[in-house]
N, C-alpha and C positions, 0 to 999 in steps of 0.2 A: 633601485628595486632589483635590477638584474644581479647586482653583487649579493644582495640579501638572498635571492633565490639560489645562487650557487652555494652560499654558506649553508642554506637549508638542505640542499641535496647532499652536501658533504657530511652533514650531521646524520641525515636519514640513511646514508649508505655505510655508516660506521657499523662495526660488527655487532655491538650490543643492540643498536636500533633495529638492524635487520633481523636479528634473532627474535627479539620480542614482538616485532611486527609479524613475523611468521607464526609465532605462538598465538598471537591475538587473532589473526584471520583464521587459523586452523580451529581454535576453540569456537569462534563465531560461526564458522561453517557447520560444525557438528551440532552446535546448540540450535542453529536455525532449522536444521532438519527435524529436530524433536518438536512435535506439535505443542504449542501453547507455552513452552518454556520461555522463549524470547530473549532478546539481547539484554534487557534491563536486569533480569535475574543473574545472567552470566557476568555482566559488568559489576554488579553489586558483590558477587562472590569473589571476583578477582581483584577488587580494589585493595584489600589488605596486602596482597602480594606486591603491590607497587609502592608501598610506603618507603622502602629503602632503595628504590630506583631513582635515577636521574629524572626530574620532572618531565623533560621532553620524551624520554624513553617510556615513562609510565603512561603518558597520554597517547603515544604511538600505539602501545599495546591495547589500551582501552578502546581507542577509536577503531583499531583493527577488529576487535570483537564486535563492535557496533555494525560496521559495514560488511563484515564477514557473515553476520547473521542474516543480512538482507539477501546475500547470495544464496545461503543455504535454505532459507525459508521457502523458496519456490520449489524445492525438490519434493518434499512430502505433498505439497500442493498439486504438483503435476502428476505424481505417481499414484497418490492415494486419495486426492481431493480433501486433504487435511492441511489447511494452511498453517505454516509455522508461525507466521505473523499476519496481521490484518491486511497489510499490503499484498501479501501473496494470495489472498482470496480472489483478487482480480485475475491473477495468472491462472488460477484454477478454472476459470470460466471456459478457456480454450485449451489450456494445458492438459486437463484431465481427459477431455474428449480425444485428444491426440494419443494419449496413452491407451485408451480403449480401442483406438484404430491401429495399435501396434507401432506408433511413431514416438514412443517415449524418449528414445535416444536423440532424435532430431529436436524434440521440444526442449530437452535439457541443454543441448548444445547451443541452440538459438538463445535460450535464456542466459547462458554464460557469456556468449559473445556480446549480446545487446547490453547486458549489465556492465561489461567491461567498457564498451564504447560510451555508454551514458555517463559512467563514473569518470572516465578519462577526459571527456570534453568538459564536464562540469569542473574538473580540477584546473584545466587550462583557463576556463572563465574565471575561476577563483583567483588564479595568479595575476590575471590582467585587469580584472574589474572589481576586486573586492572593495576598494574605497568608494567607487561609483555606486556599486550595488548597495552598500551600507547606507549611503546618503539617500538613494531612491527608496529603500525600505522604510526610512524614517518619515518619508512624505505620506505614507499610508496611515489614515486614521481609522477609528472603529467603523465609521460609515462605509469606507471603501472595503474593509474586511467583510462587513456584513453583505455587501453587494457581491463580492467575489464568491462567498459561500452560497448565496442564493443562486448565483449563476451555476455553480457546481451542482447544486441540488436539481436544477432543471435539466442539466446535462445527464444527471443520474437516471432520468426517466428513459434514456436511450440505451442504458447499459444492458438491461435484461432483454432476452429475446422474446418475441411474441407481442402481446398487447401492451401498448404504451400506457393505457389506463391502469392496467395491473401494476406496472412499474411505478406509476405515480402513487397508487394505493400503498405500495410497499415503502415508498419514501415517507408517506404520511405516518405509517406505522412505526418506522424508524424514528421519526421526530417525536412521536408519543413516548416511545421507550426511553428516549433521551431525557425526558422530563422526570423520570423516576429518580427519587433521592431528595436531598436537602437543597433548597434554593439558596444560592450563595449570597443573594442580596437581602432576603427577608429572614432566612433561617427556618422557613416553614418546610416541613416534609411533604412531598407530593407523591401520590400513588405508591406509597410504601405498604399500605394495608396492615400497619402495625408490626411489620417485620423489621427488626433492628438492623438486620444484615443488608437491607435495601437503603438505609439512610445515606450511604455513600454512592448510591446508584448501582446500576448493573455494569459488570465488567465487560469491556469491549471484547476481550479474549473469550469470555464465556459465550457471548452471542456468536462470535465467528466460529468457535469450535463446535457449537451446537448445530448451527444452521448448515455448516459444510461437512465437518468431520463425522459427528454422531449421525446426522441425517443420511450421509452416504452409507454408513455401516448398516443402519436400519433398512435403508432402501434395498441393499443387497440381500439382507436376510429375508425381507418380505417377498422379494422376487424369487428367492431360493435359486439363484443362478450360480453356477460354478464356472462362469465365464472367466477366461484368463486372456489378457492381451498377449499377442504373439511377441515373445521377447527374443528368442533365438540368441545367437552369438552377436554381441555388440562389437562391431569393428569401427575404427576411426572413419573409414569411408562411408559406412552406413549412417553415421551421425551427420555427415556433411550435407548441407542443403544443396539442391541442384542450382543451376544458373538462374532458372526462373524463380526459385524460392529466394535466392539472394536478392533479386530485383524487388521482390515483394516486401522484404523486411527493411531495406535501406531507408526509405522515406519515413516509415513509421518510427524507426529507431531515432532518426534525427528530430522528428516532431516531438516524440516523447522526451528526448533529452532537453529540448528547448523548454517544454512545459515544466519539467522537473527542476531545471536550473532557475527559472523565474519564481515558481511557487515555493521551492525550498528555501530561497533566499529571503522570503518574507517572514518576519518574526511571528511565531505562533502558528505557522501553517503546517510544515512537516511533509513527509513523503506520502502519507495516506491520501491526502486530498489530490496531490499531483498524480498519483497512480490512477485513481478513479477518473479524473478529468482526462488524462491521456487516452484511456480506453474509450471513454465516451466520445471524444473528438474523433478518434480513429474510426469508430463505428459510424458516426454521423456523416463523415466525408466520404466513406466507402461507397462505391457503386453497387456493391453486393453485400449489404449489411446483414442479409439473412445467413451468411456463412459464420458470423460471429456467434460464439457459444457452441460451435460444432467442430472446432479444431482449426480456426483461422490463425495463421502465423502472425498476422498483424496484431491479433489479440494477445499475443505473448510479447512480441518485440516492443511495442509502444509502452505498456505499463512497466516492463522490466527496466527499460532505459530510463523512464521517468522516475522510477523508484530509486535507482542508484544515483542518478543525477541529483535528485532532491536531497538524498542523504549527504552527498558531498557538499552541495551548496548550502545545506542547513547549518554548516559550520561558520558561514559568513556572519550572520547576525549573532551567533554565539560568541565567536572570537573577537569580532570587530566592534560589536555594540554591547556585549554582555547580556544579550536577550536570547534565552533558549527557545527553540521551536516546539519542543515537546518534553515529556517527562524524562526521556533518556538524555536529551541534550541538557536538561536542568541538572541531572545527576553528574554528567561529565563536567559541567560548569562547577559544581561543588567539589569534584575531584581535583580540578585545577586549583581551586582555592585552598584545599587541604595541602597541596604541594607549594603553597605560597605564591601562586600566580593569579593575578586578578585580570580577567579579560575586560576589554572595553576599548574606547577610542585610542587610548595610549598604548595598547598592547602591541600593535604593529611597530611602533616606534621604540618602545622600551624593551621588547622581547622579540626582535626580528629573527634570531636564530631558532627560537622555539616555534614561532608562527610558521615560518617558511619550512622548518624541519618537519612540522606536522603535515603541511600541504604536500611536501615532497613525498612523505611516507604514504600518503593516500594513493598516489600513483604507483608507488612500489608495491603497496598492499594489493592494489587491483591486479597488477601483473602476477603476483604470487597466487592470488585467487584463481586467475586464469590457468596457471600451471597446475594448481592443486585440483581444480574442479573438473577439467576435461578428462583426466585419467580416471576420476571417480565415477563418471557417468555410467560406465558398465557395471560398477558395483551397485549403484543405486537402482539401476533397472533390474538387476537380479533379485531385488526385494520382491518383485512381482511374482517370482516363482515360489514364494513362501505360501504354503496352503492357507486358505482363508480361516480355517479353524484355529490356526496359530496367529495369523496376522491380525484378525479383528480384535481378539482380547488384548494383544500388545498395543494396538492403536488406542483402544479404550483406556488402557492403563496409563499411557503417556498423556492422553487428553486430560484424564482426571488429575494426574500429578501436576501438569502444567496449570490447570485452572486452580487447583488447591494452593499452589505456591504463590499466587498473587495476594490473597488476603488471608490464607490459612483458615478457610471456612468450609465446612462440609456442605453448607447451604449452597455454595457455588457449584458443587458437583451435582446436586439435585437440579439446580437451575440449568446446567448445560444439558442434562438429559431431557428436561422439558423443552428446551429450544431445539433439541434433536428431533423430538416428536413433531414440533411445529414445522421444522424444516422438511420433514418427511411429507406432511400434509401439503405444504406449499409446493413441493416438488410434484406431487400427484395432481394438484390443481393448476400447475403451470404458472405459479407466482414466483418471480425471480428473487433471490436472496440478496444479491449485491446492492440493489438500490436501498433496501432496508438498512443494510450495514452503513452505507454512506449517510443516510438520513440520521441514523443514531449518532454517528461521529460528528456531523456538522450541526445538529440541533442545539446542543448546549453552547457551542461556540457562537452560533448565530444569535442566540438569546442574549449571551453576555455582551457581544459587540453592539447589538441593537439597543440594549438598555444603556450602555455606556455612551453611545452616540446621542441618545435623547437627553442624557444627563448633561453632556457637553453643550447641547443646544437649548437647554432648559425646556425641553418638551416640544421643540419645533421640529417638524419633519423636513423642513427646508434644508437641513444639514446633508440630506441624501442627494441633493442636486445643486449644491452651492459651488463645488469645486470641479475643475475640468475632468479629473479622474473619475469622479462619481457620475458625471454626465455620460461619459463614454461607457461605463459599466452598466448604467441604466438603459442606454440605447441598445447595447448588446443583449441585455436581459429581456427587453421588450421584443426585440427581433426573434429571440429564441422562443419566447412565449407564443408569438404569432405563428412561427414555423411548427411548433408542437400542436397548437390548436388546429392548424390546417391539416397536419398529418392524421390527427385523430378523426377529424371530420371526414376526410377522404376514406379512411379505413371503415368508418361506420356506414358511410354511403355505399361503399362497395359491398358491405355485408348485408345491407337492408334488402328485403324482397322486392321493393319497388324499383330498385336499380337494375333488376334482372329483366331481360327481354321475355316476351310471352313464351317462345319455345323453350327457353331455359327454365321458366317457372313450371311448364308442363312436365319437362324432364325431371325437375326436382320433385314434383308431386308424385310422379311414377316411382321414383327411387324411394320416396318415403313410404308409399303403399307397399 
């Protein structure tokens, strides 16, 4: 294996591989910054360029666009509250408040470093544990996947700040929105109201752009504020975290990396679930959870590390099993087949130079992204000095272009505006948007795995507690339910008038009068 790794690095360090790796990560970074465009559109457009390239070099370039877009997607999310991808919506929860506090440079620097660390550790794990991870991933059935996603949904109730009941309500709304479209099993259309455009469901990007991007623009217009974050001159020293801040981000980065590496390696999971769970875990174990959503560094470090760790480890099931984790991985799988390479269990044996060349290029690409992104932080922060009357129309333009490019439907542009208004109302009533987004993502996947598990067991629910993995997941889920119920009961008891002492009630009555 070590000989194969050396061969892989030798191929990845060749001139043509380095050149196209740099081209790929550069394109990915700039595409990630543009709201709603996404890596899938960029990879699709660049695929014809790779037809005459060596298959290894072609995949190095396309993969560079993929993980480069993950780096770039957090930029617009932090500066403008407009997530370039769905995973960047989590970064916006604490990244955008930091921008409003004049700490945009620090937020972007922490994002870059944590992304690099998460990706690098995941690559090392890929090198040493790919065969083991592939075998472990095969031991998960639909019952385990359903329980993992249910666990993630209950964790989502801790993502939003404020009332946990409001977060649970948003999860339920997200699950409901996930039902819109045609049922894959029966072919029956659900909640489409006769609109042909809804037969394929609502686009995830449409909801994310509406609830975060358009809602933020509308919120600023309604408030009629000309507030500008203090940008000033961005120097390298001003971007560096202090010693205390370094200590704050180390453990969340490592925890996020571990979560991303495990979840990303599971077929059909992807970076989105890993990012949401990493943020939820970080907030739940924090001694000061009230800081989250107001500019907590842990709220940036953990999801960014999880995001890039999951992106790298997602190649494990794609390359070693031939099972893509999401739509983009499926597209990369198709690109490999176009170049005459068939991923699967024999891929590591039959094509060691290509496999290890790709893995080595991931680390090289992460180093290139680090070198590329840190000098650009000052450029991105200067975007904040653009007058709002120019910035807002430009943001709306890119949002509309990004949403339209998915299905080429004008209906989606109208839909993103509707979700923008919904997001504005939710913001005014203190309902968090992030749990809704996770409920929408996991709802269809949970339904699919639930039905598949019952088909495998011929309708018997015992499949959910027959295997040791299922029992452990059920125990964790039950424990989380009890903790959530206890937290809600405590908050309601603290808010009820009967829990107040008599002097407090008299004081409250006087205040009311």
